[in-house]
PDB file with one MODEL, atoms N, CA, C and O in Angstrom:
MODEL        1
ATOM      1  N   MET A   1    -168.924   1.012-194.142  1.00  0.00           N
ATOM      2  CA  MET A   1    -168.550   1.476-192.825  1.00  0.00           C
ATOM      3  C   MET A   1    -167.114   1.025-192.551  1.00  0.00           C
ATOM      4  O   MET A   1    -166.743  -0.113-192.838  1.00  0.00           O
ATOM      5  N   THR A   2    -166.328   1.919-192.002  1.00  0.00           N
ATOM      6  CA  THR A   2    -164.932   1.616-191.679  1.00  0.00           C
ATOM      7  C   THR A   2    -164.784   1.312-190.202  1.00  0.00           C
ATOM      8  O   THR A   2    -165.402   1.959-189.357  1.00  0.00           O
ATOM      9  N   SER A   3    -163.963   0.326-189.899  1.00  0.00           N
ATOM     10  CA  SER A   3    -163.731   0.036-188.481  1.00  0.00           C
ATOM     11  C   SER A   3    -162.558   0.872-187.996  1.00  0.00           C
ATOM     12  O   SER A   3    -161.592   1.095-188.726  1.00  0.00           O
ATOM     13  N   LEU A   4    -162.654   1.323-186.772  1.00  0.00           N
ATOM     14  CA  LEU A   4    -161.576   2.123-186.190  1.00  0.00           C
ATOM     15  C   LEU A   4    -160.519   1.195-185.635  1.00  0.00           C
ATOM     16  O   LEU A   4    -160.830   0.289-184.861  1.00  0.00           O
ATOM     17  N   SER A   5    -159.284   1.408-186.016  1.00  0.00           N
ATOM     18  CA  SER A   5    -158.204   0.592-185.464  1.00  0.00           C
ATOM     19  C   SER A   5    -157.581   1.344-184.291  1.00  0.00           C
ATOM     20  O   SER A   5    -157.563   2.574-184.259  1.00  0.00           O
ATOM     21  N   HIS A   6    -157.078   0.586-183.343  1.00  0.00           N
ATOM     22  CA  HIS A   6    -156.447   1.173-182.176  1.00  0.00           C
ATOM     23  C   HIS A   6    -154.932   1.125-182.352  1.00  0.00           C
ATOM     24  O   HIS A   6    -154.417   0.183-182.954  1.00  0.00           O
ATOM     25  N   PRO A   7    -154.216   2.110-181.845  1.00  0.00           N
ATOM     26  CA  PRO A   7    -152.762   2.106-181.997  1.00  0.00           C
ATOM     27  C   PRO A   7    -152.137   0.933-181.241  1.00  0.00           C
ATOM     28  O   PRO A   7    -152.654   0.500-180.212  1.00  0.00           O
ATOM     29  N   ASP A   8    -151.045   0.436-181.751  1.00  0.00           N
ATOM     30  CA  ASP A   8    -150.274  -0.623-181.110  1.00  0.00           C
ATOM     31  C   ASP A   8    -148.859  -0.092-180.936  1.00  0.00           C
ATOM     32  O   ASP A   8    -148.136   0.094-181.914  1.00  0.00           O
ATOM     33  N   PHE A   9    -148.466   0.151-179.694  1.00  0.00           N
ATOM     34  CA  PHE A   9    -147.162   0.741-179.404  1.00  0.00           C
ATOM     35  C   PHE A   9    -146.084  -0.308-179.151  1.00  0.00           C
ATOM     36  O   PHE A   9    -144.992   0.036-178.700  1.00  0.00           O
ATOM     37  N   SER A  10    -146.370  -1.584-179.434  1.00  0.00           N
ATOM     38  CA  SER A  10    -145.413  -2.655-179.188  1.00  0.00           C
ATOM     39  C   SER A  10    -144.113  -2.392-179.944  1.00  0.00           C
ATOM     40  O   SER A  10    -144.114  -1.911-181.077  1.00  0.00           O
ATOM     41  N   GLY A  11    -143.008  -2.723-179.284  1.00  0.00           N
ATOM     42  CA  GLY A  11    -141.712  -2.587-179.934  1.00  0.00           C
ATOM     43  C   GLY A  11    -140.644  -2.213-178.940  1.00  0.00           C
ATOM     44  O   GLY A  11    -140.898  -2.089-177.742  1.00  0.00           O
ATOM     45  N   LEU A  12    -139.451  -2.037-179.453  1.00  0.00           N
ATOM     46  CA  LEU A  12    -138.303  -1.617-178.653  1.00  0.00           C
ATOM     47  C   LEU A  12    -137.993  -0.179-179.030  1.00  0.00           C
ATOM     48  O   LEU A  12    -137.730   0.125-180.194  1.00  0.00           O
ATOM     49  N   TRP A  13    -138.025   0.704-178.040  1.00  0.00           N
ATOM     50  CA  TRP A  13    -137.846   2.134-178.257  1.00  0.00           C
ATOM     51  C   TRP A  13    -136.591   2.593-177.535  1.00  0.00           C
ATOM     52  O   TRP A  13    -136.364   2.216-176.386  1.00  0.00           O
ATOM     53  N   GLN A  14    -135.776   3.403-178.196  1.00  0.00           N
ATOM     54  CA  GLN A  14    -134.576   3.948-177.572  1.00  0.00           C
ATOM     55  C   GLN A  14    -134.719   5.457-177.457  1.00  0.00           C
ATOM     56  O   GLN A  14    -135.050   6.138-178.428  1.00  0.00           O
ATOM     57  N   MET A  15    -134.465   5.971-176.254  1.00  0.00           N
ATOM     58  CA  MET A  15    -134.572   7.406-176.014  1.00  0.00           C
ATOM     59  C   MET A  15    -133.446   8.144-176.747  1.00  0.00           C
ATOM     60  O   MET A  15    -132.288   7.731-176.697  1.00  0.00           O
ATOM     61  N   ASP A  16    -133.797   9.226-177.418  1.00  0.00           N
ATOM     62  CA  ASP A  16    -132.806  10.078-178.070  1.00  0.00           C
ATOM     63  C   ASP A  16    -132.300  11.055-177.018  1.00  0.00           C
ATOM     64  O   ASP A  16    -132.921  12.090-176.777  1.00  0.00           O
ATOM     65  N   LEU A  17    -131.183  10.730-176.398  1.00  0.00           N
ATOM     66  CA  LEU A  17    -130.677  11.522-175.275  1.00  0.00           C
ATOM     67  C   LEU A  17    -130.230  12.920-175.679  1.00  0.00           C
ATOM     68  O   LEU A  17    -130.190  13.819-174.839  1.00  0.00           O
ATOM     69  N   GLU A  18    -129.893  13.119-176.951  1.00  0.00           N
ATOM     70  CA  GLU A  18    -129.492  14.447-177.413  1.00  0.00           C
ATOM     71  C   GLU A  18    -130.682  15.402-177.487  1.00  0.00           C
ATOM     72  O   GLU A  18    -130.508  16.620-177.443  1.00  0.00           O
ATOM     73  N   LYS A  19    -131.890  14.850-177.599  1.00  0.00           N
ATOM     74  CA  LYS A  19    -133.089  15.677-177.705  1.00  0.00           C
ATOM     75  C   LYS A  19    -133.921  15.642-176.431  1.00  0.00           C
ATOM     76  O   LYS A  19    -135.070  16.084-176.423  1.00  0.00           O
ATOM     77  N   THR A  20    -133.344  15.118-175.353  1.00  0.00           N
ATOM     78  CA  THR A  20    -134.076  14.944-174.106  1.00  0.00           C
ATOM     79  C   THR A  20    -133.433  15.763-172.997  1.00  0.00           C
ATOM     80  O   THR A  20    -132.210  15.768-172.858  1.00  0.00           O
ATOM     81  N   THR A  21    -134.246  16.451-172.212  1.00  0.00           N
ATOM     82  CA  THR A  21    -133.761  17.198-171.062  1.00  0.00           C
ATOM     83  C   THR A  21    -134.096  16.404-169.809  1.00  0.00           C
ATOM     84  O   THR A  21    -135.265  16.138-169.531  1.00  0.00           O
ATOM     85  N   LEU A  22    -133.074  16.027-169.055  1.00  0.00           N
ATOM     86  CA  LEU A  22    -133.244  15.263-167.820  1.00  0.00           C
ATOM     87  C   LEU A  22    -132.577  15.998-166.673  1.00  0.00           C
ATOM     88  O   LEU A  22    -131.618  16.742-166.879  1.00  0.00           O
ATOM     89  N   ARG A  23    -133.080  15.792-165.473  1.00  0.00           N
ATOM     90  CA  ARG A  23    -132.442  16.357-164.285  1.00  0.00           C
ATOM     91  C   ARG A  23    -131.281  15.458-163.874  1.00  0.00           C
ATOM     92  O   ARG A  23    -131.362  14.237-164.014  1.00  0.00           O
ATOM     93  N   GLY A  24    -130.229  16.037-163.380  1.00  0.00           N
ATOM     94  CA  GLY A  24    -129.088  15.251-162.925  1.00  0.00           C
ATOM     95  C   GLY A  24    -128.263  14.745-164.092  1.00  0.00           C
ATOM     96  O   GLY A  24    -128.441  15.166-165.234  1.00  0.00           O
ATOM     97  N   GLU A  25    -127.351  13.825-163.775  1.00  0.00           N
ATOM     98  CA  GLU A  25    -126.472  13.278-164.808  1.00  0.00           C
ATOM     99  C   GLU A  25    -127.272  12.364-165.736  1.00  0.00           C
ATOM    100  O   GLU A  25    -127.942  11.441-165.273  1.00  0.00           O
ATOM    101  N   PRO A  26    -127.205  12.613-167.021  1.00  0.00           N
ATOM    102  CA  PRO A  26    -127.977  11.781-167.944  1.00  0.00           C
ATOM    103  C   PRO A  26    -127.385  10.380-168.055  1.00  0.00           C
ATOM    104  O   PRO A  26    -126.172  10.210-167.931  1.00  0.00           O
ATOM    105  N   PRO A  27    -128.222   9.384-168.287  1.00  0.00           N
ATOM    106  CA  PRO A  27    -127.723   8.024-168.481  1.00  0.00           C
ATOM    107  C   PRO A  27    -127.027   7.916-169.838  1.00  0.00           C
ATOM    108  O   PRO A  27    -127.117   8.823-170.666  1.00  0.00           O
ATOM    109  N   SER A  28    -126.339   6.806-170.052  1.00  0.00           N
ATOM    110  CA  SER A  28    -125.718   6.607-171.360  1.00  0.00           C
ATOM    111  C   SER A  28    -126.701   5.980-172.342  1.00  0.00           C
ATOM    112  O   SER A  28    -126.533   6.090-173.557  1.00  0.00           O
ATOM    113  N   ARG A  29    -127.755   5.306-171.794  1.00  0.00           N
ATOM    114  CA  ARG A  29    -128.732   4.669-172.680  1.00  0.00           C
ATOM    115  C   ARG A  29    -130.031   4.390-171.919  1.00  0.00           C
ATOM    116  O   ARG A  29    -130.007   4.003-170.750  1.00  0.00           O
ATOM    117  N   VAL A  30    -131.159   4.591-172.596  1.00  0.00           N
ATOM    118  CA  VAL A  30    -132.465   4.245-172.050  1.00  0.00           C
ATOM    119  C   VAL A  30    -133.234   3.500-173.146  1.00  0.00           C
ATOM    120  O   VAL A  30    -133.474   4.031-174.231  1.00  0.00           O
ATOM    121  N   LEU A  31    -133.611   2.259-172.834  1.00  0.00           N
ATOM    122  CA  LEU A  31    -134.402   1.456-173.759  1.00  0.00           C
ATOM    123  C   LEU A  31    -135.751   1.161-173.129  1.00  0.00           C
ATOM    124  O   LEU A  31    -135.844   0.913-171.927  1.00  0.00           O
ATOM    125  N   MET A  32    -136.789   1.187-173.939  1.00  0.00           N
ATOM    126  CA  MET A  32    -138.114   0.842-173.466  1.00  0.00           C
ATOM    127  C   MET A  32    -138.675  -0.254-174.356  1.00  0.00           C
ATOM    128  O   MET A  32    -138.734  -0.109-175.577  1.00  0.00           O
ATOM    129  N   LYS A  33    -139.085  -1.344-173.735  1.00  0.00           N
ATOM    130  CA  LYS A  33    -139.750  -2.420-174.467  1.00  0.00           C
ATOM    131  C   LYS A  33    -141.227  -2.347-174.102  1.00  0.00           C
ATOM    132  O   LYS A  33    -141.588  -2.361-172.926  1.00  0.00           O
ATOM    133  N   ILE A  34    -142.069  -2.270-175.117  1.00  0.00           N
ATOM    134  CA  ILE A  34    -143.501  -2.169-174.883  1.00  0.00           C
ATOM    135  C   ILE A  34    -144.192  -3.359-175.529  1.00  0.00           C
ATOM    136  O   ILE A  34    -143.986  -3.658-176.705  1.00  0.00           O
ATOM    137  N   GLU A  35    -145.014  -4.030-174.735  1.00  0.00           N
ATOM    138  CA  GLU A  35    -145.874  -5.105-175.222  1.00  0.00           C
ATOM    139  C   GLU A  35    -147.307  -4.615-175.064  1.00  0.00           C
ATOM    140  O   GLU A  35    -147.788  -4.420-173.948  1.00  0.00           O
ATOM    141  N   HIS A  36    -147.975  -4.420-176.180  1.00  0.00           N
ATOM    142  CA  HIS A  36    -149.314  -3.831-176.167  1.00  0.00           C
ATOM    143  C   HIS A  36    -150.300  -4.823-176.768  1.00  0.00           C
ATOM    144  O   HIS A  36    -150.395  -4.957-177.988  1.00  0.00           O
ATOM    145  N   THR A  37    -151.021  -5.505-175.915  1.00  0.00           N
ATOM    146  CA  THR A  37    -152.086  -6.400-176.326  1.00  0.00           C
ATOM    147  C   THR A  37    -153.333  -5.931-175.593  1.00  0.00           C
ATOM    148  O   THR A  37    -153.578  -6.311-174.448  1.00  0.00           O
ATOM    149  N   ALA A  38    -154.112  -5.103-176.268  1.00  0.00           N
ATOM    150  CA  ALA A  38    -155.255  -4.457-175.628  1.00  0.00           C
ATOM    151  C   ALA A  38    -156.109  -5.468-174.882  1.00  0.00           C
ATOM    152  O   ALA A  38    -156.370  -6.556-175.396  1.00  0.00           O
ATOM    153  N   PRO A  39    -156.544  -5.129-173.690  1.00  0.00           N
ATOM    154  CA  PRO A  39    -156.408  -3.824-173.051  1.00  0.00           C
ATOM    155  C   PRO A  39    -155.153  -3.694-172.183  1.00  0.00           C
ATOM    156  O   PRO A  39    -155.047  -2.726-171.430  1.00  0.00           O
ATOM    157  N   GLU A  40    -154.197  -4.630-172.257  1.00  0.00           N
ATOM    158  CA  GLU A  40    -153.015  -4.557-171.397  1.00  0.00           C
ATOM    159  C   GLU A  40    -151.827  -3.981-172.151  1.00  0.00           C
ATOM    160  O   GLU A  40    -151.579  -4.317-173.309  1.00  0.00           O
ATOM    161  N   LEU A  41    -151.097  -3.104-171.464  1.00  0.00           N
ATOM    162  CA  LEU A  41    -149.868  -2.548-171.996  1.00  0.00           C
ATOM    163  C   LEU A  41    -148.806  -2.720-170.917  1.00  0.00           C
ATOM    164  O   LEU A  41    -148.989  -2.272-169.785  1.00  0.00           O
ATOM    165  N   ILE A  42    -147.689  -3.372-171.269  1.00  0.00           N
ATOM    166  CA  ILE A  42    -146.580  -3.574-170.334  1.00  0.00           C
ATOM    167  C   ILE A  42    -145.385  -2.780-170.842  1.00  0.00           C
ATOM    168  O   ILE A  42    -144.977  -2.918-171.996  1.00  0.00           O
ATOM    169  N   GLN A  43    -144.829  -1.947-169.968  1.00  0.00           N
ATOM    170  CA  GLN A  43    -143.690  -1.094-170.313  1.00  0.00           C
ATOM    171  C   GLN A  43    -142.511  -1.500-169.442  1.00  0.00           C
ATOM    172  O   GLN A  43    -142.571  -1.375-168.218  1.00  0.00           O
ATOM    173  N   GLU A  44    -141.440  -1.983-170.059  1.00  0.00           N
ATOM    174  CA  GLU A  44    -140.201  -2.290-169.345  1.00  0.00           C
ATOM    175  C   GLU A  44    -139.185  -1.235-169.738  1.00  0.00           C
ATOM    176  O   GLU A  44    -138.883  -1.070-170.920  1.00  0.00           O
ATOM    177  N   THR A  45    -138.655  -0.520-168.755  1.00  0.00           N
ATOM    178  CA  THR A  45    -137.666   0.514-169.011  1.00  0.00           C
ATOM    179  C   THR A  45    -136.327   0.065-168.454  1.00  0.00           C
ATOM    180  O   THR A  45    -136.219  -0.264-167.273  1.00  0.00           O
ATOM    181  N   HIS A  46    -135.305   0.050-169.306  1.00  0.00           N
ATOM    182  CA  HIS A  46    -133.958  -0.365-168.925  1.00  0.00           C
ATOM    183  C   HIS A  46    -133.032   0.846-169.068  1.00  0.00           C
ATOM    184  O   HIS A  46    -132.912   1.428-170.146  1.00  0.00           O
ATOM    185  N   VAL A  47    -132.380   1.214-167.959  1.00  0.00           N
ATOM    186  CA  VAL A  47    -131.505   2.385-167.937  1.00  0.00           C
ATOM    187  C   VAL A  47    -130.070   1.925-167.693  1.00  0.00           C
ATOM    188  O   VAL A  47    -129.802   1.170-166.759  1.00  0.00           O
ATOM    189  N   THR A  48    -129.155   2.384-168.538  1.00  0.00           N
ATOM    190  CA  THR A  48    -127.732   2.128-168.355  1.00  0.00           C
ATOM    191  C   THR A  48    -127.074   3.468-168.039  1.00  0.00           C
ATOM    192  O   THR A  48    -127.158   4.419-168.816  1.00  0.00           O
ATOM    193  N   ARG A  49    -126.420   3.521-166.881  1.00  0.00           N
ATOM    194  CA  ARG A  49    -125.749   4.756-166.478  1.00  0.00           C
ATOM    195  C   ARG A  49    -124.339   4.794-167.052  1.00  0.00           C
ATOM    196  O   ARG A  49    -123.812   3.780-167.509  1.00  0.00           O
ATOM    197  N   LYS A  50    -123.742   5.969-167.023  1.00  0.00           N
ATOM    198  CA  LYS A  50    -122.405   6.145-167.586  1.00  0.00           C
ATOM    199  C   LYS A  50    -121.347   5.309-166.871  1.00  0.00           C
ATOM    200  O   LYS A  50    -120.315   4.991-167.461  1.00  0.00           O
ATOM    201  N   ASN A  51    -121.589   4.946-165.598  1.00  0.00           N
ATOM    202  CA  ASN A  51    -120.621   4.121-164.866  1.00  0.00           C
ATOM    203  C   ASN A  51    -120.829   2.628-165.127  1.00  0.00           C
ATOM    204  O   ASN A  51    -120.126   1.793-164.557  1.00  0.00           O
ATOM    205  N   GLY A  52    -121.809   2.290-166.001  1.00  0.00           N
ATOM    206  CA  GLY A  52    -122.045   0.909-166.381  1.00  0.00           C
ATOM    207  C   GLY A  52    -123.132   0.193-165.591  1.00  0.00           C
ATOM    208  O   GLY A  52    -123.551  -0.897-165.979  1.00  0.00           O
ATOM    209  N   THR A  53    -123.599   0.781-164.490  1.00  0.00           N
ATOM    210  CA  THR A  53    -124.664   0.128-163.725  1.00  0.00           C
ATOM    211  C   THR A  53    -125.983   0.223-164.489  1.00  0.00           C
ATOM    212  O   THR A  53    -126.202   1.143-165.278  1.00  0.00           O
ATOM    213  N   GLU A  54    -126.852  -0.752-164.234  1.00  0.00           N
ATOM    214  CA  GLU A  54    -128.124  -0.805-164.934  1.00  0.00           C
ATOM    215  C   GLU A  54    -129.272  -0.959-163.947  1.00  0.00           C
ATOM    216  O   GLU A  54    -129.095  -1.492-162.851  1.00  0.00           O
ATOM    217  N   SER A  55    -130.441  -0.492-164.341  1.00  0.00           N
ATOM    218  CA  SER A  55    -131.650  -0.706-163.551  1.00  0.00           C
ATOM    219  C   SER A  55    -132.822  -0.876-164.505  1.00  0.00           C
ATOM    220  O   SER A  55    -132.793  -0.420-165.648  1.00  0.00           O
ATOM    221  N   SER A  56    -133.849  -1.543-164.006  1.00  0.00           N
ATOM    222  CA  SER A  56    -135.040  -1.796-164.820  1.00  0.00           C
ATOM    223  C   SER A  56    -136.289  -1.499-164.009  1.00  0.00           C
ATOM    224  O   SER A  56    -136.330  -1.723-162.799  1.00  0.00           O
ATOM    225  N   LEU A  57    -137.284  -1.002-164.679  1.00  0.00           N
ATOM    226  CA  LEU A  57    -138.600  -0.752-164.088  1.00  0.00           C
ATOM    227  C   LEU A  57    -139.638  -1.387-164.994  1.00  0.00           C
ATOM    228  O   LEU A  57    -139.507  -1.342-166.218  1.00  0.00           O
ATOM    229  N   VAL A  58    -140.672  -1.980-164.403  1.00  0.00           N
ATOM    230  CA  VAL A  58    -141.747  -2.577-165.178  1.00  0.00           C
ATOM    231  C   VAL A  58    -143.068  -1.970-164.718  1.00  0.00           C
ATOM    232  O   VAL A  58    -143.362  -1.926-163.523  1.00  0.00           O
ATOM    233  N   PHE A  59    -143.854  -1.507-165.673  1.00  0.00           N
ATOM    234  CA  PHE A  59    -145.168  -0.934-165.392  1.00  0.00           C
ATOM    235  C   PHE A  59    -146.210  -1.663-166.226  1.00  0.00           C
ATOM    236  O   PHE A  59    -145.969  -1.992-167.387  1.00  0.00           O
ATOM    237  N   ARG A  60    -147.364  -1.914-165.631  1.00  0.00           N
ATOM    238  CA  ARG A  60    -148.492  -2.532-166.342  1.00  0.00           C
ATOM    239  C   ARG A  60    -149.645  -1.532-166.331  1.00  0.00           C
ATOM    240  O   ARG A  60    -149.943  -0.918-165.307  1.00  0.00           O
ATOM    241  N   TYR A  61    -150.279  -1.384-167.475  1.00  0.00           N
ATOM    242  CA  TYR A  61    -151.402  -0.462-167.611  1.00  0.00           C
ATOM    243  C   TYR A  61    -152.595  -1.189-168.218  1.00  0.00           C
ATOM    244  O   TYR A  61    -152.433  -2.178-168.933  1.00  0.00           O
ATOM    245  N   ASP A  62    -153.778  -0.699-167.932  1.00  0.00           N
ATOM    246  CA  ASP A  62    -155.010  -1.199-168.532  1.00  0.00           C
ATOM    247  C   ASP A  62    -155.550  -0.062-169.388  1.00  0.00           C
ATOM    248  O   ASP A  62    -155.891   0.999-168.864  1.00  0.00           O
ATOM    249  N   THR A  63    -155.633  -0.269-170.693  1.00  0.00           N
ATOM    250  CA  THR A  63    -156.044   0.808-171.600  1.00  0.00           C
ATOM    251  C   THR A  63    -157.562   0.932-171.751  1.00  0.00           C
ATOM    252  O   THR A  63    -158.050   1.714-172.567  1.00  0.00           O
ATOM    253  N   SER A  64    -158.313   0.142-170.946  1.00  0.00           N
ATOM    254  CA  SER A  64    -159.772   0.216-171.029  1.00  0.00           C
ATOM    255  C   SER A  64    -160.350   1.339-170.183  1.00  0.00           C
ATOM    256  O   SER A  64    -161.555   1.587-170.225  1.00  0.00           O
ATOM    257  N   GLY A  65    -159.510   2.016-169.420  1.00  0.00           N
ATOM    258  CA  GLY A  65    -159.977   3.092-168.555  1.00  0.00           C
ATOM    259  C   GLY A  65    -160.024   2.713-167.090  1.00  0.00           C
ATOM    260  O   GLY A  65    -160.308   3.552-166.236  1.00  0.00           O
ATOM    261  N   THR A  66    -159.746   1.447-166.793  1.00  0.00           N
ATOM    262  CA  THR A  66    -159.684   0.986-165.409  1.00  0.00           C
ATOM    263  C   THR A  66    -158.432   1.552-164.744  1.00  0.00           C
ATOM    264  O   THR A  66    -157.362   1.584-165.351  1.00  0.00           O
ATOM    265  N   GLU A  67    -158.570   2.001-163.490  1.00  0.00           N
ATOM    266  CA  GLU A  67    -157.420   2.528-162.766  1.00  0.00           C
ATOM    267  C   GLU A  67    -156.357   1.445-162.608  1.00  0.00           C
ATOM    268  O   GLU A  67    -156.675   0.295-162.304  1.00  0.00           O
ATOM    269  N   THR A  68    -155.101   1.816-162.816  1.00  0.00           N
ATOM    270  CA  THR A  68    -153.986   0.889-162.711  1.00  0.00           C
ATOM    271  C   THR A  68    -153.050   1.362-161.613  1.00  0.00           C
ATOM    272  O   THR A  68    -152.700   2.540-161.554  1.00  0.00           O
ATOM    273  N   VAL A  69    -152.643   0.443-160.743  1.00  0.00           N
ATOM    274  CA  VAL A  69    -151.691   0.752-159.681  1.00  0.00           C
ATOM    275  C   VAL A  69    -150.470  -0.125-159.886  1.00  0.00           C
ATOM    276  O   VAL A  69    -150.587  -1.346-159.988  1.00  0.00           O
ATOM    277  N   ASN A  70    -149.294   0.496-159.947  1.00  0.00           N
ATOM    278  CA  ASN A  70    -148.040  -0.235-160.113  1.00  0.00           C
ATOM    279  C   ASN A  70    -147.258  -0.146-158.806  1.00  0.00           C
ATOM    280  O   ASN A  70    -146.966   0.947-158.323  1.00  0.00           O
ATOM    281  N   THR A  71    -146.924  -1.295-158.240  1.00  0.00           N
ATOM    282  CA  THR A  71    -146.191  -1.294-156.972  1.00  0.00           C
ATOM    283  C   THR A  71    -144.893  -2.074-157.045  1.00  0.00           C
ATOM    284  O   THR A  71    -144.025  -1.882-156.193  1.00  0.00           O
ATOM    285  N   GLN A  72    -144.725  -2.947-158.031  1.00  0.00           N
ATOM    286  CA  GLN A  72    -143.520  -3.755-158.113  1.00  0.00           C
ATOM    287  C   GLN A  72    -142.506  -3.139-159.052  1.00  0.00           C
ATOM    288  O   GLN A  72    -142.843  -2.593-160.102  1.00  0.00           O
ATOM    289  N   VAL A  73    -141.264  -3.243-158.646  1.00  0.00           N
ATOM    290  CA  VAL A  73    -140.149  -2.806-159.488  1.00  0.00           C
ATOM    291  C   VAL A  73    -139.192  -3.951-159.567  1.00  0.00           C
ATOM    292  O   VAL A  73    -138.850  -4.546-158.545  1.00  0.00           O
ATOM    293  N   ARG A  74    -138.748  -4.276-160.759  1.00  0.00           N
ATOM    294  CA  ARG A  74    -137.724  -5.317-160.890  1.00  0.00           C
ATOM    295  C   ARG A  74    -136.594  -4.841-161.736  1.00  0.00           C
ATOM    296  O   ARG A  74    -135.636  -5.581-161.960  1.00  0.00           O
TER     297      ARG A  74
ENDMDL
END
């Protein structure tokens, strides 16, 4: 019998802006750091705009099927 493994999306991901369609002025860089330790998944998104300003968003998810509400932004 084989055990089913679950995907692990942990890592640092960079958006390919040349292959992405966005509304408005596109940023110069978008990085996503994902920490995936089931059942918790934390997604930190860091956006660098062309004028040099930066912003970050953090989302927490529960991959067990429990509803997740995200209210904090840092």
